[in-house]
N, C-alpha and C positions, 0 to 999 in steps of 0.2 A: 376398899370398894367394895360395895355387892357384885357380886357377879348375876353371870343366868339364873334364871329362877328352878329351885330345888324339887325335885317330887319323879313322880312313878316316870318312866321314858325320857325322863332330859334326858341323859347319860347318854342310850340309848340312840336320840336322836342327835345329839350334838357329833359322835363319832360318824352318824349315817352323814350329816353334814361337810364334818370334815371332810369324808370319803368322795363325796361330789366336787368339795372346791378342789382336793387334792387329790385325782383318780392313779389308780393303781398303773391302770392301761392308759398308756399314752393316746392310743387314739377314740377311747369315750367322749373325750371332748369334742369329738367331730362328729359322733354318730350319736350317742343316749340322749334325748332328751327330758330335760325333766321339769317334773309339772312348775310352777309355782306355790310357791307356801305359804298358807298366810295362818298364822298364828294368835288366836281371840284368848282375850281374857277377861276374866268375869269375877265379880263379887265389887264391894261396895271400891275400894281401893284398884279395880282394873288399868284405870288410867297409870297411876307408878307403877303395877306389877308388869302394864305393856315396855313402859320403859325401862323397865330394870333389865328385862329379858332383852332387847334393841341395845342398851348398852354391854350387855355380857355378851352380845355376839361382833357387836365393833371393837370388844375388847381382844376378841378370839384374831381378828382379823388388822389391827393398826394395835399393838401391845409395846412397841417399844418408839410409839415416835415415827416411824415408819411403815408404809404397808408394805406387807406379806405378799399379797395377791391385789389384783387388783379391784377395788372395788369403788361403790360409790354408795352413801347411801343421804336419802330426803329425811327433814325430822317431820312433824306435825306443825308446825311454825312457815316452811316454805311448803309442804305437800296445800296447805290451808291460802297460803298467800296464789299458789296457781291455779288451784281449781276453778276453771271456768274460765281463766285468762290467757294460760300459756301451758304447752304442756308438759308435764313432769319429763320426759327423758330432755328436753334443752339441759333441764340441770345435775340430769344423770348423766349423760355424755361430758358434761363440761369435766364434772365432779372425775371422772374416770380418769382423763388421764393428767391432773395436779397427783402430784405426788405416786408414778408408777414405782412399783418394788426393785429395789439399787440392782443394778446392773443386770439390769430386763431390757430395754433401750426401750422408748417411745410408743405407745400405740398409733398405728397410724390409720386412723379416721375419713377418708379420705370423702365418701360418700357422704360422712354423715356431716362433717364438716358443708358439705354443699349444700342437703337441704337444710342444713341451720339456717342458713343466709338467704337462702328461698325464705324459710318459716319467719326468720325476724323481718326480712321485706312486709311478708305478707301480716305482720300485727301490727306493722308500725300504722297509726293510722290517719298521719304525714304524708304517707311516703305514695308516692302517685299511681298510678296501677301502668304497671310496664307492658310492653308488647316481646316480646324477645328478645330479640338486641337487646334490648335495654334490662333484658335481668340475666344473661350472658355478662352485660359489663359490670352491672353491680355484679355480681359472683366473681367474675374476676379479679375484680381488686382488691377484693375480701380473701381472695388467694392470695394477689400478689401482698399482699398481707403478713400470710404462715411461712411465704418459701422466700429465701433469699437469691436464690435465682432469678425467679422469673423477675424478684423486684430489682436486680442487680441490669438483667434484661431492659426490660421496661425504664432504666433511670437511663440506658443506655440511647434507648430512644429519643432521649431530653425535653420531656415530657417532665415537668417541675409535680410536685404533690398538689398544687393549689391546682393544676390540668394546666397553667399554660407552658409553652416551651420555653425552652433555656436558655439564655443567650443573647446577646442585644441586635437589633435589626438584623443583615442577611444571614448572619450566622447561624441565626434562631430558627430562619427561614429555609436554608441548606439542611439543616441539621433534620429538620421537617421531612421535609422531599426526601429524602434520603436516607434515616438512619429508623424512623419512624414505622417504616409499615416493615421494615425487615424485624427488628426488635421490641415492635410493640401492637400492630396491627394481626403480622401471622403467628408469634406466639400463640395469640388470643383465639383468634380464626382455628387454631389448630388444637388450643384447649378444647373449645367450646366442640369443634367436630369430636375430641375422643371421648368428652362425654356421654353425645348422643352414640355413642357406638356401644359403648361400654356399657349401658346405663336399659339403652333401648335395642341395639341391634343384638348384641353380644346373648347366646343362650345362658352363657355359662353367671354371667355377670349382668343378667338384664334382670333383677329383680323388680325395677322399677314397671319396666313392660307389664312385667309379670300381674301388676298390683294393680295399674290401669288400664289392663287385659289390653293392649296393645301386643300385634302381632311380630314378633323376631324378624330382621333380616332386615335387606337395605329401604327396604319400600319403605322399614318404619322414621316417622317425622324426625323434627329435629327435636331434642329432648327438653332445650326451654321455651319453645316457643308451645310445647304439650305442657311444660308446668303453669307460664305465664297465664296459660287458659284455666288451668287449674283454681291459681292465686284470683284469676279475675269472676269464677263462680262461687271461693268460700266466703268471698267476701258480699254476699251479697246474701249471704246465709243466715243463719241463729249463730252467735258467736260462741254458745256453746257446743253447739257438731261441728263450728268449723275447726274449734281446738283438738277435738276430737279427731277429726281427720285428719289437722297436723301432726297430731301423737303418732298415728297408724302412718304416716310417713318416717317420720325420724327412727320411730323404733323399724321399721325395717331396713333402712339407711345405715344404721347403727348396730343391729343382728349382721348384716350382710357384714360390713367392713368387722366384727369382732370372730364370725365367721373363718375367713380368710385370714385373719394373725390367728387363731386356732389350729389350724390346719396341720399336722405332724411333719414333722423335717430333722434331719440328723447331718444335713449338708451344712442347711442356714444358721449363723448362730443366732439370728433373732427367734425363729423360731424351735430351734433345742432348747430355749429359757421360756417357752411358752408350754409349760408344761399345769397350769390352772386352768380352772373358768374364771372367771372372772362373775363380780357378786353383786347383787343389788337390793339392797336394805331398805325399806319402808316402814313408817311407827306415823301409819295412819290416825290422826285426829279426829279429837270423840266430836266435831260439827258435823251435819249433816252434808256439807258439799264436799271439804274435806275425801270423809268414808269414802263418799259417792268417788271420785276421783279419784281414789285408789283402788275402788273393786276393779272401776274403769281399765285403769292401768293392766291387772294382771289378765284381765278376758284379751285387753289388746295385746298385752305380751306373748299370751302362748297362741295366737293366731297370726302375728306375725314370727314367730319363734319356728311354727308347723311352715307357713310360705316361704320362708328363706331359708331354712332343714340346719337353722343354727343351735346345736347343743352346748354350746360356748358359757351359757349363763345361767347362775342359780340364783331365782331371784323366791327374799326371804317379805313376808309381811309383818307389820304386830297391831292388831288393834286391837279395842275395849268389845268387847263380841257387845253392848249393848246398842255400837252402833250397827252392828250388820245381823240380818237374819236372813233366811230361809229361803230359797226361790223351791215352787213347790212342783218348777217340769224339770229343773236337773239340782239343784241342790247348789247352786255357787251364789255365792256370795251376793247382794245388794243392802242398799243404804238403806235403814228404818227410816219413815216419814214422818215418824211423831219424838223420834231418840228417845225414850223409853227404856227403859232398863228390861232385858229379856233373860232367858234363862238361856245356858254355855250354846251360843250360837243356834239361840232358836230349837235347841236340843239334838241339833244335827251332830256334834261333837260328840255329846254326852249319851247320845246313844250310837257310835263307833267305839268298837271296841279296841281299848288301846292308845287311844287319844295321841300322842304323842310318840310312842313306838307301833304305833301303824304307820303314823308318817314317816319313819325311821325305817321301814322296812318297805314304804311305798318309794324311796326315794336311794337303797339299795338295790331295788328291784327294777327300774328303769331302763329299758332295752330298747334298740331301735330311735328310729322315726315314726311315731303313729300317723296315719292317716288321718285324723280327726287332731283338731288343737285341742291339747289337754287339760280338764278344770283344772280350779286352784284347789289343790291339796291342803285340805283344812284338816285342823286340830288343835283342841280348846290344848291353853296351855295350866300345868298342875294349881292347883290351889296353893296361895302363900303360905308358908312353914312359919309358926311364929319366931320371932329372936331369931331367926336366919338371917343368915348373909349369901346365900345362892351355891351357885358349884361357883368353885375359880376355876378356870377354864384354861387348859393349855392352849397357847393359838397354835393357828398351820403352822405347819416345820413343809416348808416344799424347799426344790434344792435349792441349793445358792449356788452363785459362780465368784470367781476372784476376780475375775476382767468382763470386764462388757462388750457387747457384740461388737461393737467398732475396735473397742482396741482387741480382742480375739481375732477380728479375722485380720487388721493392719501386722500382727504379732505369727499369724498363719503365713500373710505371702510374704513376711519376712523369711521364716524358713524354708517355703520353696524355692527362694528366690537363691538361698543362700546352699540348699542339696542342688538346684540345677546349675549354678556357675560352675559350680568343678570340673563337671564332663561338659558343660561351653567352653570352660576357656580351651582342655585339653582340644575339643573337635574344632575351635577356632586357632592353636595353635598349632596345629595339624595340617590346618585347611591354608593358611599364609604361608609355614615354614619354607622355605627354599633351602635346596641344599649346598653347601659349606663347598664353593669352589676355590677358594683359596690354594697359595700355593705354598710349601714347608718355608717358611719364614719369611712371607706374605705381605702387606700392609694390606694389601687389598684383596677386594673378594671379585670382583665384576669379571665379565667375561669380556674378554676381549674380543670383539669380531674381526673380523675382514684378517690378510694375509699379512702376517708382522715382515717388518723391513728388517734386510739384513745390515748387519753394524760394516762400519767400518774399517775395521781394525780387520787386521790379518788374523788368520785362523790360529797362527803361533804366537801372536800376541794375546788372545783371548783366551789359548792354551796356559799361557806364562801365569798369567790373572789369575785362574783357579789356582794354581798351584800355589802364588803367594799365600791366597787364601789360607790353602790346608797350609802351609809351612808357621804360617803365623796361630794358626790355633793349634797346630802343636807345641809352637815354644808357649799356649798358655796353657794346657797342658803337663807342660814340663816344669813350670812354675807350681800349679797345685801343687802337682804329686811330691814336684822334691818342698815341700815344707807339708810333707805327710799329712796331707787331708785329705788320700783318695789313694785310689788304684787306679791304675792305667792299663789298658790293651792297646795293641798293636798290631794294626790289617795293611796286611799291604796290596798297594793297587797294582795290574796288569792293564793297564788301557792297550786301546788300538791308534794307529797311527794316524797325525792331524792331518787333513788334509792341506795340498798346497795353494791354493788360491779358496777366495769365497763362493765359485761358483760348486767349487765340491766341496763346502762346509757344506752344501744344504743334502747332501746322501751323503755323511761322516756326523757319530755321537759320540768322539772324542770330549770333544769342547763341552756338550751340554751333561755326557756322564760324567766328568770331572767337578763339573759349578754345582749336581746336583750332591754326590760326596760329600762335596765343603757344608753349602748346606746340612744336611745331615749331620754333620762330621758335628756344628755348634751347636744346630741343637739339641742333642743327646747331651754333648757336654754342658751345655746350661740346668740340662738337671741331674745330671751327674752333684753340680755345686748346691742344687734344692735337696737330694738328696742323698744320703752319708751310704745309702746300701748302695749303691746302684755305681757304675766305673767309668772312669775317663777312657775316648777313645782316642787310641794317634793312627794316621793314615800314613801312610811312604807309598806317594807315588813314584 
């Protein structure tokens, strides 16, 4: 399959275009605005020559059935059908969100989708002229269709898809009175208020207020009221002029979204994957209306990109040179009224040294945000080489990722939770741990509160019971040692006299002392039974 056109400056232009699409400097796509590029094909087979160039560019961005970078392309038939009827940005924005590069996450074009809903309402001849509230309700209904959370809230509010409340009789009425304000009216009011705050009152994201020349701040009017007034005003104008006005609105909304999406970042998984510029490819048709629509799009794009300060897009258009002439004022492309064949770009491209090489130098040298809208960068395609298949272009190669942004965020959360769990468990154990207050040989660790009760037995009987425990343990030692399973040691206990009565037992330690010796002897002998390295203990009271 033929590739990009072959000739002087072609390889240099392709390398510069790849560098613009996948910049080495991650900040370039948010800083350096590139002028739109218009490639002009001349000669008898100018249409086929332009189609070959466009096909080569598309193969560079879409080599293996999947997009390498976010891009949208419009062919001559699509531009011809849309000329004077609907803005080209509608189709560009719709295709830009289809089949995004693998594991990069979807593009969030909130402002574009909102303005698209408004423009489609304006282009529908059967739609009534809405006021601000009706326009807000229409746009919110479209937003519900795109968002599962808002759709779930709307469903909880009890209103079905046909607009009636779900459920029979008093149940439906109760749901309408109780749940509809909470799950339907309040989210819709808050959504509309937030649109006004972002698009009109905010100085950072208020591109709509700048376009409509509305002052920012709390004194700004409601967004949907202003949009409804704009809609009514444009319906009374010439259809082609109204389409141009909607083109400006959609372009600014789309570029504002792409500018936010292209902001560099190292923490967010989504921003770290936005390493490339988006690409718009246009193959202008050979008829006058289609070529005029494409030329006007390039001029409006340059103005919108300058106003929104969006440098995250590369625009390349290809056109037969016979359909574009040179404006004496500024050299910008304007459609020819007669459609007759002209010299290459009316002599403009031929008079510029380098052709594609000069365009490559301009792309590489673009720096910063210009104070004026950049004019379309025109370059003549080299003449076709006989029996040449064209340049076999290598596809763009941005960095790839093994995981999608959502999967990476989940994995990062699991790893962080695992790392924090170890010190967390240790700290929790230190906080909740209680000291062991269990007695030696006892089964309970409870702290006995209050004064202990004295035993009814006499101190002598208690003493003899403790001696009996020692004698039983001595007998156990004799059995174990007699079988040759261990070594015994004998310890003689010399204790104090036993108290004569229970009252004297309060201040006499003979019985508690002997009981402790008995319990200790049992514990040590239990250890000797389980460990051959330890000795048995015999007590002589």
